Each structure stands twice: as C-alpha cells, then as structure tokens.
C-alpha positions in Angstrom: -0.4 -0.1 0.1 1.5 3.5 -1.2 0.5 6.5 1.1 1.8 9.3 2.8 1.9 11.9 6.4 3.3 15.1 6.7 4.4 17.0 9.6 6.0 20.4 10.5 4.0 23.9 10.7 4.1 27.3 8.9 6.1 28.5 11.2 8.4 25.9 11.5 11.7 25.6 10.1 10.3 22.8 8.0 7.7 20.6 6.5 8.2 16.7 5.6 6.6 14.2 4.4 7.1 10.3 5.2 6.1 8.3 1.7 5.4 4.3 2.9 5.7 1.6 0.0 6.8 3.2 -3.1 8.7 0.7 -5.0 12.6 0.6 -5.7 13.7 1.5 -9.0 12.7 4.9 -10.0 15.0 7.6 -10.6 13.4 10.7 -8.8 13.5 14.3 -11.1 14.7 16.6 -8.6 13.9 19.8 -11.0 11.0 18.1 -12.2 9.6 18.6 -8.0 11.0 21.5 -8.1 9.0 23.0 -10.6 5.7 22.1 -9.7 6.7 23.6 -6.1 7.3 26.6 -7.8 4.1 26.2 -9.7 2.0 26.1 -6.2 3.1 29.3 -5.1 2.7 31.3 -8.5 -0.8 32.6 -10.2 -1.8 35.6 -9.9 -3.6 37.1 -6.4 -0.9 35.2 -4.0 0.7 37.2 -0.9 3.5 38.3 -0.1 4.8 35.0 1.8 5.2 33.6 -1.9 8.1 36.0 -2.4 10.0 35.2 0.6 9.8 30.8 -0.1 12.5 29.5 -2.2 10.4 25.9 -2.1 12.6 23.2 -3.4 12.7 19.4 -2.0 15.3 17.3 -0.3 15.5 13.5 0.1 16.5 12.9 3.7 15.7 8.8 3.2 14.6 6.4 1.1 16.9 6.7 -1.9 20.1 6.1 -2.9 22.2 7.7 -5.5 18.9 9.3 -6.8 17.3 6.0 -7.0 14.2 4.9 -4.7 14.7 2.2 -2.6 11.6 0.3 -1.9 12.2 1.8 2.1 10.2 4.7 3.4 11.1 7.9 1.9 11.5 11.4 3.9 11.0 14.7 2.0 11.7 17.9 3.1 10.6 21.2 2.3 12.5 23.9 4.3 10.4 27.2 5.6 12.6 30.5 5.2 10.0 32.7 6.5 9.8 30.8 9.9 9.2 33.0 13.0 9.2 30.3 16.2 8.5 31.7 19.8 8.0 35.5 18.2 4.5 35.2 16.7 2.3 36.4 19.1 -0.8 34.8 20.2 -4.1 35.4 18.4 -7.0 37.7 20.1 -9.8 37.2 18.1 -10.6 33.7 15.8 -11.1 34.5 12.5 -14.4 33.0 10.6 -14.1 30.5 8.0 -10.8 29.2 9.4 -9.4 26.3 12.5 -8.8 29.1 15.1 -11.8 28.5 17.2 -12.7 25.3 16.7 -9.2 23.6 17.3 -8.7 25.8 20.2 -11.2 24.7 21.6 -10.9 21.3 20.7 -7.3 20.9 21.7 -7.9 23.7 24.5 -4.5 25.0 23.5 -3.7 28.1 21.9 -5.6 29.6 18.3 -1.5 30.5 17.2 -1.1 26.2 17.1 -4.1 25.6 15.3 -3.8 27.9 12.7 -0.2 27.6 11.7 -0.8 23.6 11.2 -3.8 24.3 9.2 -2.3 26.8 7.0 -2.5 25.4 3.2 1.8 25.6 3.6 1.3 22.1 4.6 0.5 21.6 1.3 4.1 22.4 -0.3 5.2 18.7 0.6 1.8 17.5 -0.2 2.7 18.4 -4.2 6.0 17.0 -3.4 4.9 13.7 -2.9 2.5 14.4 -5.9 4.9 14.9 -8.0 7.1 12.2 -7.0 3.7 10.6 -7.8 3.5 11.7 -11.4 7.1 10.0 -12.0 5.8 6.8 -11.1 2.3 7.5 -13.5 4.7 8.6 -16.1 6.5 5.3 -16.6 2.6 3.9 -17.6 2.0 6.5 -19.6 -0.2 8.1 -17.0 -0.7 11.6 -17.2 -2.2 14.4 -15.1 -3.2 18.1 -15.2 -5.1 20.9 -13.4 -5.9 24.1 -14.1 -8.6 26.9 -13.6 -12.2 26.7 -14.8 -14.0 29.2 -12.6 -12.9 32.2 -10.6 -15.2 33.5 -8.3 -18.8 34.0 -10.3 -16.3 34.4 -13.7 -17.0 31.0 -15.3 -13.9 30.5 -17.3 -13.9 27.4 -18.9 -11.7 24.7 -21.6 -11.9 25.9 -24.4 -11.0 22.4 -26.5 -8.3 21.0 -24.3 -10.2 17.9 -23.7 -9.3 17.1 -27.0 -5.8 17.6 -26.7 -2.7 15.4 -25.1 -2.3 16.4 -21.6 1.5 18.2 -22.4 -0.3 20.4 -25.1 -2.7 21.4 -21.9 -0.2 21.7 -19.8 1.6 24.5 -21.7 -1.5 26.5 -22.5 -2.1 26.2 -18.8 1.5 27.0 -18.0 1.4 30.6 -20.3 -1.6 31.6 -18.1 -1.1 34.2 -14.8 -4.5 32.1 -13.4 -3.4 28.4 -14.2 -6.6 28.4 -17.0 -6.5 27.1 -20.0 -7.8 30.2 -21.8 -5.1 32.8 -20.9 -6.6 35.3 -23.4 -9.1 35.9 -20.7 -6.2 36.2 -18.1 -6.8 40.5 -18.1 -10.4 40.0 -17.4 -9.6 37.8 -14.2 -6.8 39.9 -13.2 -8.8 42.8 -13.2 -11.4 40.5 -11.3 -9.0 39.6 -9.0 -7.6 43.5 -8.2 -11.5 44.8 -8.2 -12.1 42.1 -4.9 -8.5 42.8 -3.3 -9.5 47.1 -3.6 -12.6 45.9 -2.0 -10.5 44.2 0.9 -12.3 41.1 -0.2 -11.1 37.4 -1.1 -12.2 34.9 -4.3 -12.0 31.1 -4.7 -13.5 29.4 -7.7 -13.6 25.6 -9.3 -10.4 23.3 -10.5 -10.3 20.2 -12.7 -8.1 17.6 -13.0 -7.7 15.2 -16.2 -6.1 12.0 -15.6 -5.2 10.2 -19.0 -3.5 7.0 -20.0 -5.3 5.4 -17.1 -5.7 1.4 -17.4 -9.1 -0.8 -16.5 -9.4 -1.6 -13.0 -7.6 1.0 -10.6 -9.6 0.6 -7.6 -12.1 -1.8 -7.1 -16.2 -2.4 -6.2 -15.0 -5.4 -3.3 -15.2 -3.0 -0.4 -16.6 0.8 0.4 -13.4 2.2 2.0 -11.3 0.4 -1.4 -13.3 2.8 -4.5 -11.3 5.0 -6.4 -13.7 7.8 -6.2 -14.0 7.5 -2.5 -10.1 8.1 -1.9 -10.0 10.2 -4.4 -12.9 12.6 -2.9 -11.0 12.2 0.0 -8.0 13.3 -0.8 -9.2 16.6 -2.3 -11.8 17.0 0.3 -8.5 17.2 2.4 -7.2 19.8 0.8 -7.6 23.3 2.9 -10.6 25.6 1.3 -12.0 22.9 -0.8 -15.9 22.4 0.4 -17.0 20.5 -3.0 -15.9 17.3 -5.2 -17.3 16.4 -8.5 -16.4 13.4 -10.6 -17.5 13.5 -14.2 -20.6 15.1 -14.5 -21.4 15.1 -11.7 -24.1 17.0 -9.5 -25.8 17.7 -13.3 -26.1 14.1 -13.4 -29.1 14.3 -10.2 -30.7 16.3 -13.0 -30.9 14.2 -16.1 -32.4 10.9 -16.9 -30.6 7.8 -17.2 -30.5 8.4 -21.2 -29.0 11.5 -21.0 -26.2 10.2 -17.9 -24.7 7.2 -18.7 -22.2 6.5 -21.6 -22.8 3.6 -23.9 -20.1 1.1 -24.7 -18.5 0.9 -28.1 -15.8 -1.4 -29.3 -12.4 0.1 -31.8 -10.4 -2.8 -32.6 -7.9 0.0 -33.7 -7.4 1.1 -29.9 -7.4 -3.0 -28.7 -3.6 -1.6 -27.4 -4.6 1.4 -26.2 -5.3 1.5 -21.9 -8.8 1.2 -23.0 -8.3 -2.3 -25.0 -10.4 -1.1 -27.4 -13.5 0.0 -25.4 -14.6 3.1 -26.7 -17.2 5.6 -25.4 -18.7 8.9 -27.3 -19.1 10.7 -23.9 -17.6 11.0 -20.8 -19.8 11.6 -18.0 -18.6 9.0 -15.4 -15.8 10.8 -15.5 -13.9 7.3 -15.9 -15.1 5.4 -12.9 -17.7 3.4 -12.8 -18.6 1.2 -9.5 -15.3 2.1 -7.8 -13.0 1.6 -10.7 -11.3 3.3 -13.5 -12.7 2.6 -16.7 -10.5 2.9 -19.6 -11.0 6.6 -20.0 -9.8 10.1 -18.6 -10.3 10.8 -15.1 -12.0 14.2 -14.5 -12.4 15.6 -10.9 -13.4 19.2 -10.2 -13.3 21.0 -6.6 -14.5 23.9 -5.6 -12.6 26.1 -3.0 -14.2 29.1 -0.4 -12.2 32.1 -0.8 -9.7 32.5 1.5 -11.6 33.3 5.1 -8.5 35.9 6.1 -9.9 39.7 4.6 -9.2 42.6 4.6 -11.8 44.4 6.2 -12.4 41.5 8.7 -16.0 40.2 9.9 -16.8 40.2 13.1 -15.6 37.9 15.8 -14.9 38.0 19.3 -11.7 38.7 21.8 -11.4 34.9 23.5 -10.7 36.7 26.9 -13.4 38.7 27.6 -16.0 37.6 24.9 -16.3 41.0 23.7 -17.2 41.8 20.3 -14.5 42.6 18.1 -13.5 42.7 14.4 -11.4 39.5 13.6 -7.5 39.2 13.6 -5.7 39.5 10.3 -3.1 37.5 9.1 -0.8 38.0 6.2 -3.1 36.8 3.4 -3.4 35.7 -0.4 -6.3 37.6 -2.4 -6.9 34.8 -4.5 -5.3 31.3 -4.4 -7.2 29.6 -6.6 -4.2 29.1 -9.1 -2.3 27.0 -6.3 -5.1 25.1 -5.6 -5.4 24.1 -9.1 -1.5 22.9 -8.4 -2.4 21.2 -5.5 -5.5 19.4 -6.4 -3.8 17.7 -9.4 -1.2 16.7 -7.0 -3.2 14.9 -4.4 -5.2 13.1 -7.1 -2.1 12.2 -9.2 -1.2 10.2 -5.2 -4.3 8.2 -5.1 -4.2 7.2 -8.6 -0.5 5.9 -8.3 -1.5 4.4 -4.5 -4.3 2.2 -6.9 -1.3 1.4 -9.4 0.7 0.6 -6.7 -2.4 -1.6 -5.0 -3.3 -3.2 -8.7 0.4 -3.8 -9.9 2.3 -3.3 -6.8 5.6 -5.0 -6.6 9.0 -4.5 -4.7 10.1 -2.9 -7.9 9.4 -1.1 -10.5 10.5 -3.5 -13.1 8.3 -5.6 -10.9 5.6 -4.0 -11.7 5.8 -2.9 -15.6 6.1 -7.2 -15.8 2.6 -7.1 -13.8 1.4 -4.4 -16.1 2.1 -5.5 -19.3 0.7 -8.9 -18.0 -2.5 -8.0 -16.9 -3.1 -6.2 -20.6 -2.3 -9.1 -22.0 -4.7 -11.6 -20.1 -7.6 -8.7 -20.6 -7.5 -8.4 -24.6 -8.0 -11.9 -24.7 -11.1 -11.0 -23.1 
C-alpha cells in the first residue's frame, strides 16, 4: 500500500512528508518536483510570503544515488519565513478558519492551530504528488490541473479535452491564473484587483484530468477501497475545498439516465491502448464506474471557497472577555485558486499512484511494469 503523512507547521523550520510503500528503482527528477513547487507558489493574487519562500525538495531517506530503494521516503521542504516563538497569540479568532474550533478542541492556543492548519502544509503534498507523477509517467499516465471558474467568472476549458495533456499543460503554463484560456487572463486579473481593493477574497472551481489510465484501478469489492471515495477524501482534505465532483457530478442528479450513462462501443484499432478498444461517445462518468477506472480519462472538479482572512475583517469576539471585536488579520492571499489547481492535481496523482501500486504493486518498478504488461495482455484476450 502506497501512503503518506505530513508533519510540520507553517512557522516551523521545515515541512516533512513520509511516504511508505513506494517501489524501488525509480530515478527521481528533483528538478521536476521543484518546478511543481514553484507553480504552487505562483498565480495572480498571491500574497507576500510567496516572494520569501524558494521551495525546493530534499530527500532525507529512502534514496540511494537518486534512485528509490523501496524503503520509506522522507521529503523535506524548508521554510525560509519561519518565526517560532516570536509569533504572538491571536486574541480574536477568524471566521472560516480552524481558529476557534481547534483551540477549543485541543484546549490550547489559536496560534498552534493556525500554523498547522495553514495551507503552507500543502507544499510537501505537492512534492509527494510530483514524485507520484514520475511513477505514473512510467506507465503512460499523465495529469493536469487548471482553473475552470474564478469566483463568479466562468472561464471554461476551450478545446482542451481534445488535446494531449502535454499541450494542455503548455497552454496552462502561459496563463497567469493557470486556466487553459489565457486570453481571459486580463479580465481575470482585473476581477482579482477589484476584489482586493474591496478588502475581499475570491475562490473558484478547479478541474483535474488524468489520461492513460488502465482498466481496474480501485475496486467495487469494499467501500473504503473504491477509488472515487479515496479521491474525494484526498481532495476534500485540501484546505478550503468545500465540494468535489467526478465526471458530470451534481448535474447527473438533474437528468434522466439516458442522458447520463455512457454507451459502450468497441474499436479494434484501439485494442493496444489502455482502453483495450472499449470506447465511449461521452465521458459523463468521469472515468470511474463502480469505484474503478474504466479506461476513460478521469475528470475531477473541486470547489474552493474564498480565503477566510479578509483585509476588512468580519465580526468576531476576543477570547479573553468574549466582547465583540473585528477578527484578527494575518498576512494572506487575495486569491489562491491557481495554487489550488496545482495542489489538487498532485493529491489526485498520489491517489492514482496508490491505486496503481495496489493493482500492480511489487517491490520494484521492474516488477510493476511486468505485472502491468501481463494484465494488459490477459485483458485483451477477453
């Protein structure tokens, strides 16, 4: 089983991720991971901390001469902007954050809750996901995340669904907000600027697409191993994500079955592709049926709420005397939807890699590839 845990607070010296179950034999591309970390720090509307941090990954365990050993991997991302004991306690909890609930749950300080619940922690989740993407690429599986909506502004995906992921990524990376319609950037930037001038914040909707998936990742056999459930949990566990859809999502509830389910056809010319020749004229299921991948592209959407820290704070109370006050203000972004697109892409990538290891896992990458090829050969004979 491939899984990971994170440790560290946003005010601490470093963030850590411990990954267990990663196969031996993968040559790690640190530069690729660092590029994804830089993308996470980018996007129009970010705050001052992103100018201070220069995120880079360092492997502390589980690697020998740049190749994974099969033992637990420890990834580290250093915090340049750490303050430790110099940080003051917050007197007034901020609505929308974990401040009040966390301090009551743990009977401790707001500051301790704030620093751990911060989205700064997602830096090592992106690093773990970027490593997982390198494993996926060995099997021809590619991922891409992008902004679909910015606040009340629909952006769309243009004709990106008909293009290879490499082309979509090149398009996204030219956009200041990480959409696949960069000609909308100026309009989006103006929207973010107006929101900032009003002392307010913006959220949005992200879409993640995964291509090259084989049949059968995940399972119908037990509820906690269904891949759609695992993906939904991973995405919902990203800070500020309030909703997840797969494929048609909530729209499927509004239509009759004849307009929802994807007909099955067979194209013998595609028999040697991951879909084994089973093709669909639509992909309303989003690549998952019965908790398993069905050879189609995986489509996941996530709704991110606006950032909770406002320059014009909402009403709150002072913990000492419970008197009414404005909420505390901490340095923050106006809009982090672009970063969220990178984060959600990478947590999805990790769950796909985990399902791949479950299905074809062995101690080494060589063994995984042999099992993958054998399965594809046997499945084609059905």
